[in-house]
Every structure is written in structure tokens, then in C-alpha cells.
MDTraj code that builds the backbone (N, CA, C; nanometers):
import mdtraj as md
import numpy as np

residues = "GLN VAL GLN LEU VAL GLU SER GLY GLY GLY LEU VAL GLN ALA GLY GLY SER LEU ARG LEU SER CYS ALA ALA SER GLY ARG THR PHE SER ARG TYR ALA VAL GLY TRP PHE ARG GLN ALA PRO GLY LYS GLU ARG GLU PHE VAL SER ALA ILE SER ARG SER GLY LEU SER ILE ASP TYR THR ASP SER VAL LYS GLY ARG PHE ALA ILE SER ARG ASP ASN ALA LYS GLY THR VAL TYR LEU GLN MET ASN SER LEU LYS PRO GLU ASP THR ALA VAL TYR SER CYS ALA ALA ILE ARG ALA GLU SER THR TYR TYR THR SER ILE ASN PRO ILE LEU TYR THR ASP TRP GLY GLN GLY THR GLN VAL THR VAL SER SER".split()
xyz = np.array([
    [1.3928, 19.4434, 4.1305],
    [1.5108, 19.4155, 4.0955],
    [1.5676, 19.3360, 4.1628],
    [1.6630, 19.1801, 4.1054],
    [1.7619, 19.1111, 4.2210],
    [1.8672, 19.1487, 4.1901],
    [2.0150, 19.1393, 4.2362],
    [2.1573, 19.0804, 4.1959],
    [2.1549, 18.9664, 4.2316],
    [2.1935, 18.8903, 4.1544],
    [2.2720, 18.7526, 4.1442],
    [2.4017, 18.7387, 4.1506],
    [2.4091, 18.6514, 4.2181],
    [2.5894, 18.6135, 4.1785],
    [2.5845, 18.4513, 4.2342],
    [2.6529, 18.3742, 4.1173],
    [2.7123, 18.2175, 4.1284],
    [2.7964, 18.2069, 4.1801],
    [2.8109, 18.0807, 4.2406],
    [2.9459, 18.0478, 4.2871],
    [2.9435, 17.8895, 4.3121],
    [3.0358, 17.7799, 4.3099],
    [3.0220, 17.6830, 4.3353],
    [3.1338, 17.5979, 4.1736],
    [3.1530, 17.6784, 4.1060],
    [3.1389, 17.6009, 3.9502],
    [3.3164, 17.5281, 3.9836],
    [3.3679, 17.4745, 3.9120],
    [3.5432, 17.4229, 3.9060],
    [3.5044, 17.3227, 3.8079],
    [3.6465, 17.2660, 3.8169],
    [3.6700, 17.1057, 3.7624],
    [3.6500, 17.0142, 3.8096],
    [3.5983, 16.9149, 3.7591],
    [3.5542, 16.7398, 3.8147],
    [3.6022, 16.6798, 3.7035],
    [3.6063, 16.5431, 3.7491],
    [3.5900, 16.4907, 3.6286],
    [3.4574, 16.3846, 3.6395],
    [3.4675, 16.3313, 3.5210],
    [3.3343, 16.2527, 3.4533],
    [3.2980, 16.2228, 3.5851],
    [3.1313, 16.1786, 3.6087],
    [3.0756, 16.0946, 3.7277],
    [3.1148, 16.1480, 3.8701],
    [3.1669, 16.3037, 3.8672],
    [3.1602, 16.3790, 3.9548],
    [3.0909, 16.4437, 3.9970],
    [3.0714, 16.5298, 4.1148],
    [2.9487, 16.6083, 4.1403],
    [2.9872, 16.7508, 4.1575],
    [2.9268, 16.8301, 4.1346],
    [2.9128, 16.9917, 4.2184],
    [2.8023, 17.0572, 4.2765],
    [2.7729, 17.1664, 4.3482],
    [2.6671, 17.2072, 4.3875],
    [2.7029, 17.3822, 4.3346],
    [2.6028, 17.3937, 4.2400],
    [2.6298, 17.5388, 4.2227],
    [2.5436, 17.5922, 4.2853],
    [2.5670, 17.7644, 4.3310],
    [2.4662, 17.8419, 4.4610],
    [2.4605, 18.0127, 4.3765],
    [2.3508, 18.0155, 4.3794],
    [2.2822, 18.1908, 4.3180],
    [2.2385, 18.2763, 4.4321],
    [2.3260, 18.3186, 4.4515],
    [2.2913, 18.3828, 4.5920],
    [2.2275, 18.5411, 4.5360],
    [2.0966, 18.5833, 4.5910],
    [2.0149, 18.7012, 4.5569],
    [2.0153, 18.7948, 4.6218],
    [1.9934, 18.9085, 4.6155],
    [2.0065, 19.0057, 4.7256],
    [1.8836, 19.0785, 4.6920],
    [1.8517, 19.1481, 4.7942],
    [1.6975, 19.2164, 4.7947],
    [1.5999, 19.1256, 4.8913],
    [1.5354, 19.2135, 4.9490],
    [1.4068, 19.1201, 5.0133],
    [1.3274, 19.0779, 4.9866],
    [1.2759, 19.1033, 4.8299],
    [1.1762, 19.0340, 4.7672],
    [1.2176, 18.9192, 4.7103],
    [1.3236, 18.8342, 4.6989],
    [1.3651, 18.7141, 4.6437],
    [1.2861, 18.6363, 4.6605],
    [1.1898, 18.5948, 4.7468],
    [1.0501, 18.4889, 4.7388],
    [0.9798, 18.5061, 4.6176],
    [0.9417, 18.6280, 4.5522],
    [0.9084, 18.6724, 4.4726],
    [0.9185, 18.6425, 4.3293],
    [1.0636, 18.5858, 4.3191],
    [1.1277, 18.5507, 4.1784],
    [1.1273, 18.4059, 4.1565],
    [1.0860, 18.3900, 4.0960],
    [1.1186, 18.2652, 4.0076],
    [1.2394, 18.2378, 3.9496],
    [1.3732, 18.1494, 3.9324],
    [1.5080, 18.1365, 3.9377],
    [1.4835, 18.0380, 3.8043],
    [1.5684, 18.0438, 3.7144],
    [1.6427, 17.9502, 3.6514],
    [1.7722, 17.9518, 3.6092],
    [1.8340, 17.8069, 3.5658],
    [1.9392, 17.7771, 3.5381],
    [2.0134, 17.7675, 3.3532],
    [2.0849, 17.8394, 3.3509],
    [2.0779, 17.8346, 3.1783],
    [2.2448, 17.7949, 3.1922],
    [2.2577, 17.7006, 3.0759],
    [2.4269, 17.7628, 3.0753],
    [2.4630, 17.7309, 2.9093],
    [2.6103, 17.7645, 2.8903],
    [2.6182, 17.8062, 2.7424],
    [2.7853, 17.7288, 2.7436],
    [2.7729, 17.6929, 2.6154],
    [2.9109, 17.6017, 2.5848],
    [3.0143, 17.6459, 2.4880],
    [3.1206, 17.6694, 2.4888],
    [3.1627, 17.7180, 2.3594],
    [3.1166, 17.7220, 2.2426],
    [3.0493, 17.8283, 2.1751],
    [3.0195, 17.8221, 2.0051],
    [2.8812, 17.7575, 2.0198],
    [2.8404, 17.7223, 2.1123],
    [2.6805, 17.7267, 2.1230],
    [2.5737, 17.8059, 2.1469],
    [2.4778, 17.7906, 2.1493],
    [2.3625, 17.9128, 2.1887],
    [2.3356, 17.8641, 2.3629],
    [2.2766, 17.9812, 2.4359],
    [2.2549, 17.9536, 2.5267],
    [2.1127, 17.8335, 2.5823],
    [2.1496, 17.7844, 2.6885],
    [2.0501, 17.6228, 2.7111],
    [1.9513, 17.6399, 2.8113],
    [1.8662, 17.6000, 2.8465],
    [1.7945, 17.5932, 2.9603],
    [1.8098, 17.4534, 3.0396],
    [1.8131, 17.4807, 3.1767],
    [1.8813, 17.3558, 3.2726],
    [1.7843, 17.3077, 3.3100],
    [1.7402, 17.4213, 3.4120],
    [1.6416, 17.4153, 3.4920],
    [1.5946, 17.5429, 3.6069],
    [1.4460, 17.4788, 3.6462],
    [1.4123, 17.6421, 3.6825],
    [1.3205, 17.5656, 3.8081],
    [1.2772, 17.6877, 3.9226],
    [1.2147, 17.6245, 4.0290],
    [1.1253, 17.7539, 4.0139],
    [1.0259, 17.7643, 4.1029],
    [0.9017, 17.8623, 4.0878],
    [0.9012, 17.9548, 4.2542],
    [0.8552, 18.0651, 4.2378],
    [0.9117, 18.1356, 4.3970],
    [0.8811, 18.0645, 4.5159],
    [0.7922, 17.9516, 4.4833],
    [0.7742, 17.8910, 4.6113],
    [0.8521, 17.7724, 4.5977],
    [0.8735, 17.6873, 4.5175],
    [0.9629, 17.5899, 4.5326],
    [0.8671, 17.4462, 4.4604],
    [0.7595, 17.4721, 4.4757],
    [0.6387, 17.3805, 4.4698],
    [0.6402, 17.3055, 4.2900],
    [0.7254, 17.4095, 4.2121],
    [0.6997, 17.4091, 4.0797],
    [0.8516, 17.3797, 4.0273],
    [0.9076, 17.2850, 3.9409],
    [1.0299, 17.2393, 3.9128],
    [1.0316, 17.2324, 3.7651],
    [1.1335, 17.2820, 3.7100],
    [1.1468, 17.1834, 3.5354],
    [1.2583, 17.1548, 3.5682],
    [1.3082, 17.0556, 3.4068],
    [1.4523, 17.0593, 3.3882],
    [1.4430, 17.0182, 3.2585],
    [1.5657, 17.0529, 3.1551],
    [1.5926, 16.9714, 3.0074],
    [1.6308, 16.8434, 3.0866],
    [1.5745, 16.7461, 2.9776],
    [1.5793, 16.5990, 2.9547],
    [1.7073, 16.5791, 2.9825],
    [1.8467, 16.6480, 2.9313],
    [1.9612, 16.5496, 2.9598],
    [1.9995, 16.5488, 3.1088],
    [1.9656, 16.6833, 3.1861],
    [1.9843, 16.6832, 3.3088],
    [1.8905, 16.5807, 3.4136],
    [1.7918, 16.5282, 3.3599],
    [1.6841, 16.4785, 3.4669],
    [1.7215, 16.4048, 3.5320],
    [1.6971, 16.3323, 3.6228],
    [1.7686, 16.2138, 3.7022],
    [1.8970, 16.2424, 3.7955],
    [1.9609, 16.3583, 3.7404],
    [2.1453, 16.3945, 3.7502],
    [2.1184, 16.5403, 3.8373],
    [2.0899, 16.6268, 3.7703],
    [2.0351, 16.7560, 3.8191],
    [1.9448, 16.7493, 3.9501],
    [1.9477, 16.8156, 4.0551],
    [1.8584, 16.8552, 4.1185],
    [1.8267, 17.0074, 4.2206],
    [1.7031, 17.0922, 4.1621],
    [1.7801, 17.2392, 4.1947],
    [1.6848, 17.2740, 4.3097],
    [1.6854, 17.3879, 4.4100],
    [1.6235, 17.4088, 4.5087],
    [1.6555, 17.5364, 4.5467],
    [1.5862, 17.5628, 4.6525],
    [1.5962, 17.6902, 4.6435],
    [1.5770, 17.6879, 4.8709],
    [1.6166, 17.8067, 4.8645],
    [1.6150, 17.8736, 5.0317],
    [1.5873, 17.9897, 5.0847],
    [1.4427, 18.0167, 5.0450],
    [1.3932, 18.1912, 5.0733],
    [1.4436, 18.2711, 5.1889],
    [1.4668, 18.2129, 5.2673],
    [1.5270, 18.2381, 5.4496],
    [1.6604, 18.3329, 5.3416],
    [1.7622, 18.2401, 5.2533],
    [1.9036, 18.2604, 5.2517],
    [1.9353, 18.3752, 5.1186],
    [1.7900, 18.3640, 5.0699],
    [1.8252, 18.4275, 4.9153],
    [1.8909, 18.3661, 4.8150],
    [1.8777, 18.2077, 4.8573],
    [1.9717, 18.1315, 4.7539],
    [1.9289, 18.0284, 4.6463],
    [1.9384, 18.0272, 4.5584],
    [1.8522, 17.9280, 4.4815],
    [2.0178, 17.7771, 4.4689],
    [1.9869, 17.6482, 4.5031],
    [2.1075, 17.5957, 4.4932],
    [2.1162, 17.4630, 4.3447],
    [2.1305, 17.4242, 4.2540],
    [2.1671, 17.3202, 4.1235],
    [2.3048, 17.2092, 4.1687],
    [2.2205, 17.0940, 4.2347],
    [2.3009, 16.9724, 4.2637],
    [2.3390, 16.9319, 4.1675],
    [2.4556, 16.8768, 4.0598],
    [2.4554, 16.8267, 3.9795],
    [2.5636, 16.7051, 4.0128],
    [2.5149, 16.5942, 3.9629],
    [2.5541, 16.4555, 4.0075],
    [2.5811, 16.3977, 3.8812],
    [2.6898, 16.2715, 3.8672],
    [2.6872, 16.1950, 3.7397],
    [2.7177, 16.2898, 3.6243],
    [2.7926, 16.4082, 3.6335],
    [2.8352, 16.4441, 3.5397],
    [2.9082, 16.4254, 3.4428],
    [2.8932, 16.4802, 3.2998],
    [2.9609, 16.4096, 3.1646],
    [3.0195, 16.5466, 3.1337],
    [3.1298, 16.5256, 3.0397],
    [3.1941, 16.5997, 2.9583],
    [3.1132, 16.7230, 2.8976],
    [2.9955, 16.6382, 2.8236],
    [2.9328, 16.7640, 2.7875],
    [2.8260, 16.8625, 2.8773],
    [2.8304, 16.7993, 2.9927],
    [2.7693, 16.9237, 3.1046],
    [2.8829, 17.0476, 3.1152],
    [3.0076, 17.0646, 3.0413],
    [3.0936, 17.1427, 3.0661],
    [3.0389, 17.2839, 3.0071],
    [3.0461, 17.3603, 3.0372],
    [2.9589, 17.5029, 2.9965],
    [2.9777, 17.6124, 3.0970],
    [2.9292, 17.7376, 3.0801],
    [2.9457, 17.8675, 3.1584],
    [2.8038, 17.8617, 3.1781],
    [2.7343, 17.8521, 3.3607],
    [2.6589, 17.8264, 3.3934],
    [2.5846, 17.9730, 3.4743],
    [2.4756, 17.9927, 3.4407],
    [2.4418, 18.1209, 3.4616],
    [2.3079, 18.1259, 3.5433],
    [2.2640, 18.1891, 3.6563],
    [2.1169, 18.1720, 3.6915],
    [2.0483, 18.2967, 3.6557],
    [1.9742, 18.2835, 3.6550],
    [1.8222, 18.4431, 3.6092],
    [1.7100, 18.4530, 3.6949],
    [1.6767, 18.5593, 3.6975],
    [1.5644, 18.5753, 3.8179],
    [1.4207, 18.6187, 3.7255],
    [1.2840, 18.6256, 3.7278],
    [1.1686, 18.6940, 3.6964],
    [1.0785, 18.6860, 3.7910],
    [1.0384, 18.7966, 3.8285],
    [0.9369, 18.8345, 3.9283],
    [0.8166, 18.7390, 3.8196],
    [0.7759, 18.6846, 3.9932],
    [0.6467, 18.6046, 3.9071],
    [0.4874, 18.6300, 3.9989],
    [0.4013, 18.6187, 3.9590],
    [0.2850, 18.6612, 4.0831],
    [0.2312, 18.5376, 4.1090],
    [0.2373, 18.3981, 4.0578],
    [0.2110, 18.2575, 4.0162],
    [0.3086, 18.2279, 4.1400],
    [0.2676, 18.1250, 4.2417],
    [0.3482, 18.0600, 4.3236],
    [0.4019, 17.9196, 4.2036],
    [0.3525, 17.9147, 4.1704],
    [0.4148, 17.7935, 4.0685],
    [0.4941, 17.8091, 3.9161],
    [0.4884, 17.9403, 3.8902],
    [0.5549, 17.9938, 3.7860],
    [0.6970, 17.9525, 3.7228],
    [0.7038, 17.9136, 3.6427],
    [0.8619, 17.8948, 3.5523],
    [0.8587, 17.8885, 3.4380],
    [0.9828, 17.8990, 3.3856],
    [0.9919, 17.9278, 3.1930],
    [1.1250, 17.8663, 3.2126],
    [1.1164, 17.8270, 3.0809],
    [1.2794, 17.7652, 2.9997],
    [1.2925, 17.9132, 2.9134],
    [1.2780, 18.0006, 2.9291],
    [1.2779, 18.0822, 2.7667],
    [1.3628, 18.1984, 2.8326],
    [1.4688, 18.1759, 2.8162],
    [1.5562, 18.2914, 2.8542],
    [1.5445, 18.4413, 2.8239],
    [1.4778, 18.4829, 2.7205],
    [1.4230, 18.6156, 2.7136],
    [1.3659, 18.6534, 2.7989],
    [1.2766, 18.5699, 2.8626],
    [1.1697, 18.6141, 2.9772],
    [1.2275, 18.6920, 3.1343],
    [1.3345, 18.6385, 3.1640],
    [1.4080, 18.6776, 3.2751],
    [1.4921, 18.8141, 3.2669],
    [1.4257, 18.8777, 3.3704],
    [1.5373, 19.0208, 3.3752],
    [1.6382, 19.0151, 3.4870],
    [1.6762, 18.9446, 3.5261],
    [1.7942, 18.9935, 3.5875],
    [1.8876, 18.8331, 3.5606],
    [2.0229, 18.8981, 3.5783],
    [2.1234, 18.7455, 3.5606],
    [2.2265, 18.7973, 3.6600],
    [2.2870, 18.6216, 3.6625],
    [2.4299, 18.6502, 3.7580],
    [2.5359, 18.6375, 3.6097],
    [2.6831, 18.6993, 3.6578],
    [2.7803, 18.6602, 3.5885],
    [2.8225, 18.5225, 3.5455],
    [2.7838, 18.4266, 3.5844],
    [2.7865, 18.2998, 3.5395],
    [2.9178, 18.2561, 3.6079],
    [2.9393, 18.1255, 3.6045],
    [3.0629, 18.0480, 3.6994],
    [3.0201, 17.9170, 3.6308],
    [3.2031, 17.8912, 3.5619],
    [3.2474, 17.8006, 3.4801],
    [3.2592, 17.6610, 3.5522],
    [3.1978, 17.5671, 3.4650],
    [3.1777, 17.4002, 3.4779],
    [3.1951, 17.3657, 3.3914],
    [3.3517, 17.2718, 3.4051],
    [3.4173, 17.1997, 3.2996],
    [3.4341, 17.0503, 3.3900],
    [3.3858, 16.9757, 3.3128],
    [3.4099, 16.8324, 3.3175],
    [3.5089, 16.7364, 3.2051],
    [3.6196, 16.6987, 3.2933],
    [3.6986, 16.6200, 3.2246],
    [3.6745, 16.4499, 3.2284],
    [3.7230, 16.4248, 3.0874],
    [3.6555, 16.3101, 3.0615],
    [3.7805, 16.1949, 3.1416],
])
top = md.Topology()
chain = top.add_chain()
for i, resn in enumerate(residues, 1):
    res = top.add_residue(resn, chain, resSeq=i)
    for name in ("N", "CA", "C"):
        top.add_atom(name, md.element.get_by_symbol(name[0]), res)
traj = md.Trajectory(xyz[None], top)
């Protein structure tokens, strides 16, 4: 089990950038794949991006491809989500989640499979 804490959210104008961080506690962070999800008011939770434990496998939802970049630093126990060219429709609470994985290439877009979640950080993009 890992404890996750997100940071980096805020208010930004359309076209701007933010970098979210997901800091994990525990020595076994490198054994976990990590995903970012978001939930806007009145909408269901949506997959954004995921990265395997090794960083060798990465997934993005279509709407953020070319604008967002996920990365991780296992030595620091942190996963990052660099968000560029932000749009008002990116406004949501962003949460990171972790799942223990045997494969170094494993990722998942299904939030149900993730076992550990952070509290979320608000991202608001004004038009």
C-alpha cells in the first residue's frame, strides 16, 4: 500500500500550463503503476494518463494526447503530469492512483483496478 498526495493544481488561463505532482510514501513505489484521473462537476471520473512502474509504457486519453506528458522519478517517489495548452474542458479535480504491478509494462485505464488514491487537486482553466 502507498499513500499518495497530489499538488500543483490551480487556476490558469486557456493556453497555459500546469505541472501536477503525485508524491508517494513507502519504499515500494517502483513496484506500482500510476494513473491520473479527473472528474468534472456532474460528470463521471475519466481516465487521463497512466505510466507503468518502469516508465516504459505510457497511455493517454485521446483528448490530451500531444498536450499532456506523464513521467515518473522512482528515486523521488513521484509521478508528474505536465499539462500544456490547457483548455476550459480540462477543468476538473485531478487524482492520482496506484496499482501494484508485476509487469514493468503494465498500465490500466480502468479506475476500478487501482487500489490507492490521493485526495485530488483542483485544476481550473478559464476561457
